[in-house]
All heavy atoms as TSV, in Angstrom:
chain	resi	resn	atom	element	x	y	z
A	1	MET	N	N	15.952	-0.029	17.023
A	1	MET	CA	C	16.448	1.186	17.628
A	1	MET	C	C	16.060	1.158	19.104
A	1	MET	O	O	14.909	1.275	19.445
A	1	MET	CB	C	15.800	2.375	16.913
A	1	MET	CG	C	16.430	3.664	17.208
A	1	MET	SD	S	15.774	5.122	16.344
A	1	MET	CE	C	14.842	4.547	14.986
A	2	THR	N	N	17.053	0.983	19.966
A	2	THR	CA	C	16.759	0.864	21.388
A	2	THR	C	C	17.215	2.077	22.188
A	2	THR	O	O	16.796	2.243	23.316
A	2	THR	CB	C	17.433	-0.395	21.967
A	2	THR	OG1	O	18.844	-0.305	21.756
A	2	THR	CG2	C	16.893	-1.646	21.314
A	3	ASP	N	N	18.041	2.923	21.624
A	3	ASP	CA	C	18.536	4.103	22.322
A	3	ASP	C	C	17.435	5.171	22.349
A	3	ASP	O	O	17.036	5.676	21.306
A	3	ASP	CB	C	19.779	4.629	21.601
A	3	ASP	CG	C	20.401	5.819	22.293
A	3	ASP	OD1	O	19.742	6.463	23.130
A	3	ASP	OD2	O	21.566	6.117	21.982
A	4	PRO	N	N	16.933	5.534	23.529
A	4	PRO	CA	C	15.847	6.523	23.612
A	4	PRO	C	C	16.221	7.880	23.015
A	4	PRO	O	O	15.384	8.524	22.384
A	4	PRO	CB	C	15.580	6.642	25.111
A	4	PRO	CG	C	16.123	5.393	25.710
A	4	PRO	CD	C	17.268	4.974	24.835
A	5	ALA	N	N	17.451	8.308	23.193
A	5	ALA	CA	C	17.868	9.600	22.639
A	5	ALA	C	C	17.863	9.557	21.112
A	5	ALA	O	O	17.418	10.510	20.457
A	5	ALA	CB	C	19.250	9.981	23.157
A	6	LEU	N	N	18.333	8.464	20.545
A	6	LEU	CA	C	18.330	8.317	19.094
A	6	LEU	C	C	16.897	8.273	18.577
A	6	LEU	O	O	16.564	8.921	17.575
A	6	LEU	CB	C	19.080	7.050	18.685
A	6	LEU	CG	C	19.103	6.736	17.192
A	6	LEU	CD1	C	19.750	7.869	16.403
A	6	LEU	CD2	C	19.838	5.423	16.954
A	7	ARG	N	N	16.051	7.540	19.246
A	7	ARG	CA	C	14.631	7.460	18.856
A	7	ARG	C	C	13.997	8.850	18.859
A	7	ARG	O	O	13.257	9.228	17.956
A	7	ARG	CB	C	13.882	6.525	19.788
A	7	ARG	CG	C	12.433	6.311	19.417
A	7	ARG	CD	C	11.782	5.301	20.342
A	7	ARG	NE	N	12.339	3.985	20.166
A	7	ARG	CZ	C	11.858	3.075	19.340
A	7	ARG	NH1	N	10.824	3.347	18.606
A	7	ARG	NH2	N	12.433	1.894	19.237
A	8	GLU	N	N	14.295	9.634	19.892
A	8	GLU	CA	C	13.762	10.996	19.989
A	8	GLU	C	C	14.285	11.864	18.847
A	8	GLU	O	O	13.539	12.648	18.258
A	8	GLU	CB	C	14.137	11.606	21.339
A	8	GLU	CG	C	13.543	12.967	21.581
A	8	GLU	CD	C	13.893	13.521	22.952
A	8	GLU	OE1	O	14.048	12.729	23.892
A	8	GLU	OE2	O	14.005	14.747	23.056
A	9	ASP	N	N	15.568	11.749	18.524
A	9	ASP	CA	C	16.155	12.518	17.417
A	9	ASP	C	C	15.509	12.149	16.082
A	9	ASP	O	O	15.200	13.029	15.275
A	9	ASP	CB	C	17.662	12.292	17.331
A	9	ASP	CG	C	18.437	12.970	18.444
A	9	ASP	OD1	O	17.850	13.814	19.166
A	9	ASP	OD2	O	19.628	12.644	18.606
A	10	VAL	N	N	15.299	10.864	15.855
A	10	VAL	CA	C	14.673	10.417	14.610
A	10	VAL	C	C	13.250	10.948	14.524
A	10	VAL	O	O	12.811	11.418	13.466
A	10	VAL	CB	C	14.718	8.878	14.500
A	10	VAL	CG1	C	13.855	8.373	13.364
A	10	VAL	CG2	C	16.156	8.402	14.332
A	11	ARG	N	N	12.517	10.900	15.609
A	11	ARG	CA	C	11.145	11.421	15.629
A	11	ARG	C	C	11.140	12.926	15.350
A	11	ARG	O	O	10.313	13.417	14.574
A	11	ARG	CB	C	10.490	11.113	16.974
A	11	ARG	CG	C	9.013	11.470	17.001
A	11	ARG	CD	C	8.308	10.962	18.247
A	11	ARG	NE	N	8.356	9.510	18.297
A	11	ARG	CZ	C	8.864	8.810	19.297
A	11	ARG	NH1	N	9.365	9.410	20.342
A	11	ARG	NH2	N	8.862	7.495	19.270
A	12	LEU	N	N	12.066	13.661	15.952
A	12	LEU	CA	C	12.158	15.101	15.724
A	12	LEU	C	C	12.466	15.400	14.263
A	12	LEU	O	O	11.831	16.263	13.645
A	12	LEU	CB	C	13.239	15.722	16.625
A	12	LEU	CG	C	13.532	17.208	16.375
A	12	LEU	CD1	C	12.303	18.062	16.648
A	12	LEU	CD2	C	14.713	17.658	17.219
A	13	LEU	N	N	13.418	14.683	13.694
A	13	LEU	CA	C	13.758	14.900	12.285
A	13	LEU	C	C	12.579	14.584	11.371
A	13	LEU	O	O	12.332	15.298	10.391
A	13	LEU	CB	C	14.980	14.066	11.895
A	13	LEU	CG	C	16.300	14.532	12.496
A	13	LEU	CD1	C	17.398	13.514	12.188
A	13	LEU	CD2	C	16.675	15.909	11.974
A	14	GLY	N	N	11.842	13.531	11.682
A	14	GLY	CA	C	10.657	13.194	10.894
A	14	GLY	C	C	9.601	14.278	10.976
A	14	GLY	O	O	8.990	14.647	9.963
A	15	ASP	N	N	9.396	14.821	12.163
A	15	ASP	CA	C	8.434	15.910	12.335
A	15	ASP	C	C	8.856	17.150	11.555
A	15	ASP	O	O	8.037	17.788	10.890
A	15	ASP	CB	C	8.267	16.262	13.812
A	15	ASP	CG	C	7.542	15.187	14.605
A	15	ASP	OD1	O	6.909	14.303	13.989
A	15	ASP	OD2	O	7.623	15.241	15.850
A	16	LEU	N	N	10.142	17.483	11.632
A	16	LEU	CA	C	10.643	18.653	10.905
A	16	LEU	C	C	10.527	18.459	9.396
A	16	LEU	O	O	10.157	19.391	8.672
A	16	LEU	CB	C	12.096	18.940	11.291
A	16	LEU	CG	C	12.309	19.436	12.724
A	16	LEU	CD1	C	13.801	19.500	13.044
A	16	LEU	CD2	C	11.650	20.785	12.931
A	17	LEU	N	N	10.830	17.263	8.925
A	17	LEU	CA	C	10.696	16.976	7.508
A	17	LEU	C	C	9.243	17.112	7.073
A	17	LEU	O	O	8.947	17.697	6.030
A	17	LEU	CB	C	11.216	15.577	7.189
A	17	LEU	CG	C	11.054	15.121	5.743
A	17	LEU	CD1	C	11.810	16.039	4.793
A	17	LEU	CD2	C	11.521	13.690	5.584
A	18	GLY	N	N	8.332	16.591	7.866
A	18	GLY	CA	C	6.911	16.719	7.554
A	18	GLY	C	C	6.462	18.161	7.483
A	18	GLY	O	O	5.746	18.562	6.560
A	19	GLN	N	N	6.901	18.975	8.425
A	19	GLN	CA	C	6.551	20.394	8.425
A	19	GLN	C	C	7.100	21.103	7.193
A	19	GLN	O	O	6.413	21.919	6.569
A	19	GLN	CB	C	7.069	21.067	9.692
A	19	GLN	CG	C	6.363	20.639	10.952
A	19	GLN	CD	C	7.033	21.178	12.206
A	19	GLN	OE1	O	7.852	22.088	12.158
A	19	GLN	NE2	N	6.698	20.605	13.347
A	20	ALA	N	N	8.349	20.786	6.839
A	20	ALA	CA	C	8.953	21.399	5.655
A	20	ALA	C	C	8.234	20.961	4.383
A	20	ALA	O	O	7.998	21.774	3.471
A	20	ALA	CB	C	10.439	21.033	5.571
A	21	LEU	N	N	7.863	19.700	4.314
A	21	LEU	CA	C	7.158	19.187	3.146
A	21	LEU	C	C	5.810	19.886	2.984
A	21	LEU	O	O	5.447	20.309	1.881
A	21	LEU	CB	C	6.980	17.676	3.281
A	21	LEU	CG	C	6.450	16.924	2.087
A	21	LEU	CD1	C	7.329	17.134	0.867
A	21	LEU	CD2	C	6.358	15.449	2.403
A	22	ILE	N	N	5.083	20.039	4.062
A	22	ILE	CA	C	3.790	20.734	4.009
A	22	ILE	C	C	3.989	22.188	3.582
A	22	ILE	O	O	3.260	22.697	2.722
A	22	ILE	CB	C	3.063	20.650	5.362
A	22	ILE	CG1	C	2.617	19.210	5.628
A	22	ILE	CG2	C	1.864	21.594	5.402
A	22	ILE	CD1	C	2.133	18.954	7.046
A	23	ALA	N	N	4.983	22.849	4.148
A	23	ALA	CA	C	5.223	24.266	3.844
A	23	ALA	C	C	5.628	24.481	2.390
A	23	ALA	O	O	5.222	25.473	1.767
A	23	ALA	CB	C	6.296	24.826	4.777
A	24	HIS	N	N	6.418	23.574	1.825
A	24	HIS	CA	C	6.964	23.793	0.484
A	24	HIS	C	C	6.173	23.105	-0.625
A	24	HIS	O	O	6.157	23.597	-1.758
A	24	HIS	CB	C	8.425	23.345	0.428
A	24	HIS	CG	C	9.316	24.201	1.253
A	24	HIS	ND1	N	9.782	25.419	0.832
A	24	HIS	CD2	C	9.797	24.025	2.510
A	24	HIS	CE1	C	10.521	25.960	1.776
A	24	HIS	NE2	N	10.540	25.134	2.814
A	25	GLU	N	N	5.538	21.987	-0.324
A	25	GLU	CA	C	4.857	21.219	-1.369
A	25	GLU	C	C	3.357	21.077	-1.132
A	25	GLU	O	O	2.631	20.708	-2.040
A	25	GLU	CB	C	5.486	19.824	-1.499
A	25	GLU	CG	C	6.940	19.844	-1.917
A	25	GLU	CD	C	7.154	20.355	-3.339
A	25	GLU	OE1	O	6.229	20.270	-4.168
A	25	GLU	OE2	O	8.263	20.842	-3.612
A	26	GLY	N	N	2.914	21.307	0.106
A	26	GLY	CA	C	1.488	21.247	0.406
A	26	GLY	C	C	1.067	19.966	1.107
A	26	GLY	O	O	1.763	18.952	1.106
A	27	ARG	N	N	-0.091	20.057	1.699
A	27	ARG	CA	C	-0.646	18.951	2.464
A	27	ARG	C	C	-0.938	17.711	1.614
A	27	ARG	O	O	-0.700	16.587	2.070
A	27	ARG	CB	C	-1.909	19.433	3.177
A	27	ARG	CG	C	-2.611	18.374	3.968
A	27	ARG	CD	C	-1.728	17.809	5.030
A	27	ARG	NE	N	-2.142	18.228	6.335
A	27	ARG	CZ	C	-1.641	17.712	7.453
A	27	ARG	NH1	N	-0.718	16.792	7.417
A	27	ARG	NH2	N	-2.028	18.130	8.603
A	28	PRO	N	N	-1.436	17.870	0.368
A	28	PRO	CA	C	-1.720	16.661	-0.425
A	28	PRO	C	C	-0.487	15.774	-0.641
A	28	PRO	O	O	-0.587	14.544	-0.522
A	28	PRO	CB	C	-2.259	17.208	-1.742
A	28	PRO	CG	C	-2.862	18.529	-1.378
A	28	PRO	CD	C	-1.955	19.073	-0.316
A	29	LEU	N	N	0.654	16.368	-0.931
A	29	LEU	CA	C	1.864	15.553	-1.115
A	29	LEU	C	C	2.278	14.922	0.207
A	29	LEU	O	O	2.639	13.749	0.251
A	29	LEU	CB	C	3.015	16.356	-1.708
A	29	LEU	CG	C	4.298	15.545	-1.913
A	29	LEU	CD1	C	4.077	14.387	-2.883
A	29	LEU	CD2	C	5.437	16.424	-2.383
A	30	PHE	N	N	2.205	15.670	1.284
A	30	PHE	CA	C	2.541	15.116	2.596
A	30	PHE	C	C	1.668	13.899	2.898
A	30	PHE	O	O	2.162	12.854	3.328
A	30	PHE	CB	C	2.369	16.175	3.688
A	30	PHE	CG	C	2.518	15.625	5.077
A	30	PHE	CD1	C	3.770	15.391	5.613
A	30	PHE	CD2	C	1.403	15.322	5.845
A	30	PHE	CE1	C	3.920	14.872	6.896
A	30	PHE	CE2	C	1.533	14.805	7.115
A	30	PHE	CZ	C	2.798	14.581	7.645
A	31	ASP	N	N	0.359	14.035	2.659
A	31	ASP	CA	C	-0.557	12.922	2.922
A	31	ASP	C	C	-0.218	11.713	2.055
A	31	ASP	O	O	-0.257	10.569	2.533
A	31	ASP	CB	C	-2.000	13.349	2.700
A	31	ASP	CG	C	-2.487	14.346	3.743
A	31	ASP	OD1	O	-1.869	14.445	4.825
A	31	ASP	OD2	O	-3.493	15.035	3.477
A	32	LEU	N	N	0.128	11.945	0.795
A	32	LEU	CA	C	0.509	10.847	-0.091
A	32	LEU	C	C	1.791	10.180	0.395
A	32	LEU	O	O	1.887	8.950	0.423
A	32	LEU	CB	C	0.686	11.364	-1.524
A	32	LEU	CG	C	1.138	10.340	-2.553
A	32	LEU	CD1	C	0.141	9.183	-2.667
A	32	LEU	CD2	C	1.358	11.018	-3.904
A	33	VAL	N	N	2.760	10.970	0.782
A	33	VAL	CA	C	4.021	10.427	1.296
A	33	VAL	C	C	3.756	9.554	2.521
A	33	VAL	O	O	4.289	8.445	2.631
A	33	VAL	CB	C	5.023	11.560	1.631
A	33	VAL	CG1	C	6.193	11.046	2.457
A	33	VAL	CG2	C	5.516	12.233	0.366
A	34	GLU	N	N	2.937	10.015	3.423
A	34	GLU	CA	C	2.633	9.254	4.632
A	34	GLU	C	C	1.898	7.954	4.298
A	34	GLU	O	O	2.172	6.904	4.885
A	34	GLU	CB	C	1.823	10.099	5.607
A	34	GLU	CG	C	2.646	11.167	6.289
A	34	GLU	CD	C	3.776	10.577	7.114
A	34	GLU	OE1	O	3.505	9.799	8.049
A	34	GLU	OE2	O	4.940	10.887	6.823
A	35	GLU	N	N	0.972	8.031	3.341
A	35	GLU	CA	C	0.234	6.828	2.941
A	35	GLU	C	C	1.180	5.798	2.320
A	35	GLU	O	O	1.149	4.616	2.678
A	35	GLU	CB	C	-0.859	7.207	1.946
A	35	GLU	CG	C	-1.672	6.030	1.477
A	35	GLU	CD	C	-2.701	6.395	0.421
A	35	GLU	OE1	O	-2.815	7.580	0.031
A	35	GLU	OE2	O	-3.385	5.470	-0.032
A	36	VAL	N	N	2.027	6.253	1.395
A	36	VAL	CA	C	2.955	5.343	0.731
A	36	VAL	C	C	3.976	4.797	1.722
A	36	VAL	O	O	4.324	3.614	1.686
A	36	VAL	CB	C	3.643	6.048	-0.462
A	36	VAL	CG1	C	4.798	5.236	-1.012
A	36	VAL	CG2	C	2.613	6.323	-1.562
A	37	ARG	N	N	4.430	5.629	2.641
A	37	ARG	CA	C	5.391	5.181	3.652
A	37	ARG	C	C	4.799	4.066	4.510
A	37	ARG	O	O	5.446	3.038	4.778
A	37	ARG	CB	C	5.812	6.362	4.534
A	37	ARG	CG	C	6.916	6.034	5.529
A	37	ARG	CD	C	7.216	7.218	6.426
A	37	ARG	NE	N	6.105	7.525	7.306
A	37	ARG	CZ	C	5.795	6.831	8.414
A	37	ARG	NH1	N	6.524	5.794	8.758
A	37	ARG	NH2	N	4.774	7.174	9.158
A	38	ALA	N	N	3.554	4.241	4.926
A	38	ALA	CA	C	2.893	3.225	5.746
A	38	ALA	C	C	2.703	1.923	4.957
A	38	ALA	O	O	2.934	0.828	5.487
A	38	ALA	CB	C	1.549	3.740	6.245
A	39	LEU	N	N	2.299	2.040	3.696
A	39	LEU	CA	C	2.139	0.845	2.864
A	39	LEU	C	C	3.481	0.149	2.640
A	39	LEU	O	O	3.563	-1.088	2.670
A	39	LEU	CB	C	1.498	1.210	1.520
A	39	LEU	CG	C	0.019	1.587	1.559
A	39	LEU	CD1	C	-0.405	2.193	0.225
A	39	LEU	CD2	C	-0.836	0.389	1.913
A	40	ALA	N	N	4.530	0.926	2.413
A	40	ALA	CA	C	5.863	0.345	2.186
A	40	ALA	C	C	6.361	-0.368	3.443
A	40	ALA	O	O	6.973	-1.437	3.357
A	40	ALA	CB	C	6.848	1.428	1.755
A	41	LYS	N	N	6.081	0.215	4.592
A	41	LYS	CA	C	6.489	-0.413	5.850
A	41	LYS	C	C	5.811	-1.767	6.018
A	41	LYS	O	O	6.454	-2.748	6.395
A	41	LYS	CB	C	6.138	0.526	7.006
A	41	LYS	CG	C	6.706	0.125	8.330
A	41	LYS	CD	C	6.424	1.197	9.372
A	41	LYS	CE	C	6.979	0.819	10.712
A	41	LYS	NZ	N	6.709	1.836	11.726
A	42	LYS	N	N	4.526	-1.826	5.701
A	42	LYS	CA	C	3.810	-3.098	5.776
A	42	LYS	C	C	4.343	-4.091	4.751
A	42	LYS	O	O	4.481	-5.287	5.047
A	42	LYS	CB	C	2.313	-2.884	5.546
A	42	LYS	CG	C	1.593	-2.237	6.686
A	42	LYS	CD	C	0.123	-2.103	6.353
A	42	LYS	CE	C	-0.638	-1.425	7.467
A	42	LYS	NZ	N	-2.060	-1.272	7.127
A	43	ALA	N	N	4.626	-3.607	3.539
A	43	ALA	CA	C	5.081	-4.485	2.452
A	43	ALA	C	C	6.432	-5.121	2.759
A	43	ALA	O	O	6.732	-6.212	2.264
A	43	ALA	CB	C	5.147	-3.714	1.139
A	44	ARG	N	N	7.242	-4.475	3.583
A	44	ARG	CA	C	8.542	-5.047	3.946
A	44	ARG	C	C	8.391	-6.333	4.761
A	44	ARG	O	O	9.340	-7.100	4.886
A	44	ARG	CB	C	9.371	-4.028	4.735
A	44	ARG	CG	C	9.970	-2.950	3.885
A	44	ARG	CD	C	11.059	-2.195	4.622
A	44	ARG	NE	N	10.638	-1.675	5.908
A	44	ARG	CZ	C	10.298	-0.421	6.151
A	44	ARG	NH1	N	10.310	0.467	5.188
A	44	ARG	NH2	N	9.948	-0.038	7.354
A	45	GLY	N	N	7.199	-6.573	5.287
A	45	GLY	CA	C	6.953	-7.790	6.055
A	45	GLY	C	C	6.943	-9.046	5.201
A	45	GLY	O	O	6.963	-10.145	5.719
A	46	GLY	N	N	6.901	-8.877	3.880
A	46	GLY	CA	C	6.998	-10.020	2.987
A	46	GLY	C	C	5.681	-10.611	2.527
A	46	GLY	O	O	5.674	-11.543	1.722
A	47	ARG	N	N	4.565	-10.091	2.995
A	47	ARG	CA	C	3.264	-10.622	2.557
A	47	ARG	C	C	2.927	-10.074	1.177
A	47	ARG	O	O	2.998	-8.871	0.927
A	47	ARG	CB	C	2.168	-10.237	3.542
A	47	ARG	CG	C	2.301	-11.002	4.850
A	47	ARG	CD	C	1.199	-10.737	5.810
A	47	ARG	NE	N	-0.110	-10.669	5.149
A	47	ARG	CZ	C	-1.213	-10.325	5.789
A	47	ARG	NH1	N	-1.171	-10.018	7.064
A	47	ARG	NH2	N	-2.357	-10.278	5.166
A	48	SER	N	N	2.547	-10.959	0.272
A	48	SER	CA	C	2.297	-10.553	-1.109
A	48	SER	C	C	1.095	-9.623	-1.221
A	48	SER	O	O	1.087	-8.732	-2.077
A	48	SER	CB	C	2.112	-11.772	-2.011
A	48	SER	OG	O	1.007	-12.545	-1.576
A	49	ASP	N	N	0.085	-9.775	-0.364
A	49	ASP	CA	C	-1.077	-8.890	-0.438
A	49	ASP	C	C	-0.719	-7.457	-0.032
A	49	ASP	O	O	-1.263	-6.499	-0.590
A	49	ASP	CB	C	-2.232	-9.421	0.403
A	49	ASP	CG	C	-1.896	-9.563	1.877
A	49	ASP	OD1	O	-0.741	-9.882	2.212
A	49	ASP	OD2	O	-2.804	-9.363	2.712
A	50	GLU	N	N	0.210	-7.310	0.899
A	50	GLU	CA	C	0.624	-5.969	1.309
A	50	GLU	C	C	1.479	-5.316	0.232
A	50	GLU	O	O	1.378	-4.120	-0.008
A	50	GLU	CB	C	1.342	-6.035	2.654
A	50	GLU	CG	C	0.354	-6.400	3.767
A	50	GLU	CD	C	1.003	-6.648	5.100
A	50	GLU	OE1	O	2.215	-6.894	5.158
A	50	GLU	OE2	O	0.272	-6.616	6.104
A	51	LYS	N	N	2.329	-6.106	-0.440
A	51	LYS	CA	C	3.095	-5.568	-1.560
A	51	LYS	C	C	2.155	-5.194	-2.704
A	51	LYS	O	O	2.326	-4.155	-3.338
A	51	LYS	CB	C	4.138	-6.557	-2.048
A	51	LYS	CG	C	4.982	-5.963	-3.169
A	51	LYS	CD	C	6.091	-6.878	-3.584
A	51	LYS	CE	C	6.969	-6.280	-4.661
A	51	LYS	NZ	N	6.311	-5.561	-5.716
A	52	ALA	N	N	1.132	-6.007	-2.940
A	52	ALA	CA	C	0.152	-5.714	-3.984
A	52	ALA	C	C	-0.596	-4.413	-3.679
A	52	ALA	O	O	-0.888	-3.631	-4.598
A	52	ALA	CB	C	-0.827	-6.866	-4.139
A	53	ALA	N	N	-0.887	-4.153	-2.404
A	53	ALA	CA	C	-1.561	-2.909	-2.015
A	53	ALA	C	C	-0.667	-1.707	-2.310
A	53	ALA	O	O	-1.145	-0.675	-2.807
A	53	ALA	CB	C	-1.939	-2.948	-0.540
A	54	LEU	N	N	0.620	-1.831	-2.033
A	54	LEU	CA	C	1.562	-0.756	-2.339
A	54	LEU	C	C	1.647	-0.548	-3.850
A	54	LEU	O	O	1.573	0.584	-4.329
A	54	LEU	CB	C	2.949	-1.078	-1.764
A	54	LEU	CG	C	4.064	-0.095	-2.087
A	54	LEU	CD1	C	3.754	1.302	-1.558
A	54	LEU	CD2	C	5.395	-0.608	-1.530
A	55	ASP	N	N	1.796	-1.631	-4.597
A	55	ASP	CA	C	1.862	-1.535	-6.058
A	55	ASP	C	C	0.603	-0.878	-6.620
A	55	ASP	O	O	0.686	-0.025	-7.512
A	55	ASP	CB	C	2.035	-2.922	-6.687
A	55	ASP	CG	C	3.397	-3.525	-6.412
A	55	ASP	OD1	O	4.322	-2.783	-6.008
A	55	ASP	OD2	O	3.541	-4.749	-6.595
A	56	ALA	N	N	-0.556	-1.258	-6.095
A	56	ALA	CA	C	-1.821	-0.702	-6.575
A	56	ALA	C	C	-1.921	0.790	-6.282
A	56	ALA	O	O	-2.495	1.546	-7.071
A	56	ALA	CB	C	-2.998	-1.445	-5.936
A	57	ARG	N	N	-1.359	1.207	-5.161
A	57	ARG	CA	C	-1.404	2.648	-4.822
A	57	ARG	C	C	-0.452	3.450	-5.694
A	57	ARG	O	O	-0.737	4.577	-6.076
A	57	ARG	CB	C	-1.069	2.847	-3.337
A	57	ARG	CG	C	-1.141	4.294	-2.891
A	57	ARG	CD	C	-2.543	4.829	-3.086
A	57	ARG	NE	N	-2.653	6.228	-2.810
A	57	ARG	CZ	C	-2.675	7.179	-3.748
A	57	ARG	NH1	N	-2.565	6.874	-5.023
A	57	ARG	NH2	N	-2.807	8.444	-3.414
A	58	LEU	N	N	0.709	2.887	-6.004
A	58	LEU	CA	C	1.711	3.612	-6.780
A	58	LEU	C	C	1.417	3.620	-8.286
A	58	LEU	O	O	1.764	4.580	-8.973
A	58	LEU	CB	C	3.095	3.011	-6.541
A	58	LEU	CG	C	3.669	3.197	-5.142
A	58	LEU	CD1	C	4.961	2.418	-4.996
A	58	LEU	CD2	C	3.882	4.674	-4.833
A	59	ALA	N	N	0.788	2.579	-8.785
A	59	ALA	CA	C	0.589	2.422	-10.230
A	59	ALA	C	C	-0.103	3.610	-10.907
A	59	ALA	O	O	0.340	4.038	-11.975
A	59	ALA	CB	C	-0.156	1.127	-10.523
A	60	PRO	N	N	-1.172	4.167	-10.340
A	60	PRO	CA	C	-1.860	5.246	-11.050
A	60	PRO	C	C	-1.227	6.638	-10.902
A	60	PRO	O	O	-1.717	7.598	-11.490
A	60	PRO	CB	C	-3.265	5.231	-10.443
A	60	PRO	CG	C	-3.060	4.735	-9.062
A	60	PRO	CD	C	-1.930	3.731	-9.160
A	61	ILE	N	N	-0.158	6.734	-10.152
A	61	ILE	CA	C	0.452	8.050	-9.932
A	61	ILE	C	C	1.181	8.480	-11.201
A	61	ILE	O	O	2.083	7.780	-11.671
A	61	ILE	CB	C	1.410	8.019	-8.729
A	61	ILE	CG1	C	0.623	7.693	-7.459
A	61	ILE	CG2	C	2.161	9.342	-8.587
A	61	ILE	CD1	C	1.468	7.521	-6.225
A	62	PRO	N	N	0.816	9.639	-11.770
A	62	PRO	CA	C	1.491	10.105	-12.981
A	62	PRO	C	C	2.948	10.465	-12.695
A	62	PRO	O	O	3.315	10.791	-11.562
A	62	PRO	CB	C	0.686	11.336	-13.401
A	62	PRO	CG	C	-0.126	11.723	-12.224
A	62	PRO	CD	C	-0.221	10.536	-11.313
A	63	SER	N	N	3.770	10.389	-13.722
A	63	SER	CA	C	5.210	10.594	-13.529
A	63	SER	C	C	5.540	11.968	-12.965
A	63	SER	O	O	6.484	12.102	-12.194
A	63	SER	CB	C	5.970	10.351	-14.833
A	63	SER	OG	O	5.494	11.211	-15.839
A	64	ASP	N	N	4.763	13.000	-13.315
A	64	ASP	CA	C	5.065	14.328	-12.775
A	64	ASP	C	C	4.785	14.403	-11.277
A	64	ASP	O	O	5.387	15.206	-10.562
A	64	ASP	CB	C	4.295	15.422	-13.526
A	64	ASP	CG	C	2.798	15.286	-13.423
A	64	ASP	OD1	O	2.290	14.149	-13.375
A	64	ASP	OD2	O	2.124	16.330	-13.403
A	65	ALA	N	N	3.906	13.563	-10.773
A	65	ALA	CA	C	3.643	13.513	-9.333
A	65	ALA	C	C	4.569	12.532	-8.623
A	65	ALA	O	O	4.781	12.635	-7.420
A	65	ALA	CB	C	2.192	13.124	-9.080
A	66	ALA	N	N	5.125	11.589	-9.378
A	66	ALA	CA	C	6.000	10.581	-8.774
A	66	ALA	C	C	7.341	11.179	-8.363
A	66	ALA	O	O	7.919	10.747	-7.360
A	66	ALA	CB	C	6.215	9.428	-9.747
A	67	LEU	N	N	7.839	12.148	-9.095
A	67	LEU	CA	C	9.144	12.729	-8.770
A	67	LEU	C	C	9.144	13.399	-7.395
A	67	LEU	O	O	10.017	13.095	-6.574
A	67	LEU	CB	C	9.583	13.706	-9.867
A	67	LEU	CG	C	10.971	14.297	-9.686
A	67	LEU	CD1	C	12.041	13.214	-9.623
A	67	LEU	CD2	C	11.269	15.268	-10.826
A	68	PRO	N	N	8.194	14.288	-7.091
A	68	PRO	CA	C	8.192	14.859	-5.730
A	68	PRO	C	C	7.998	13.795	-4.653
A	68	PRO	O	O	8.567	13.898	-3.565
A	68	PRO	CB	C	7.025	15.850	-5.741
A	68	PRO	CG	C	6.745	16.120	-7.165
A	68	PRO	CD	C	7.183	14.915	-7.933
A	69	LEU	N	N	7.205	12.786	-4.945
A	69	LEU	CA	C	6.986	11.705	-3.985
A	69	LEU	C	C	8.308	10.971	-3.729
A	69	LEU	O	O	8.658	10.722	-2.577
A	69	LEU	CB	C	5.939	10.727	-4.524
A	69	LEU	CG	C	5.703	9.460	-3.702
A	69	LEU	CD1	C	5.198	9.805	-2.306
A	69	LEU	CD2	C	4.715	8.554	-4.426
A	70	ALA	N	N	9.026	10.674	-4.776
A	70	ALA	CA	C	10.305	9.967	-4.622
A	70	ALA	C	C	11.327	10.835	-3.884
A	70	ALA	O	O	12.095	10.326	-3.079
A	70	ALA	CB	C	10.849	9.577	-5.986
A	71	ARG	N	N	11.304	12.113	-4.134
A	71	ARG	CA	C	12.258	13.014	-3.450
A	71	ARG	C	C	11.956	13.140	-1.970
A	71	ARG	O	O	12.854	13.354	-1.168
A	71	ARG	CB	C	12.222	14.387	-4.101
A	71	ARG	CG	C	12.905	14.416	-5.435
A	71	ARG	CD	C	12.884	15.805	-6.016
A	71	ARG	NE	N	13.657	15.839	-7.252
A	71	ARG	CZ	C	13.535	16.758	-8.176
A	71	ARG	NH1	N	12.657	17.739	-8.016
A	71	ARG	NH2	N	14.263	16.724	-9.260
A	72	ALA	N	N	10.685	13.054	-1.625
A	72	ALA	CA	C	10.281	13.184	-0.217
A	72	ALA	C	C	10.696	11.944	0.537
A	72	ALA	O	O	10.979	11.965	1.697
A	72	ALA	CB	C	8.792	13.395	-0.102
């Protein structure tokens, strides 16, 4: 993404989404979403240890907590 205006719009939308998530679902879900997002971003690099870290973080999440995470 090289267009500065587009980058600014994406950042604004991300901030608004984060605020809405905190307001409607709470800070714990927001923090989990951010943690998983960061791990997923690293895992896309193709390193097996980074994918394993993402898998290890997601594995213990109960299904009732996984649905809001997936929706976010």
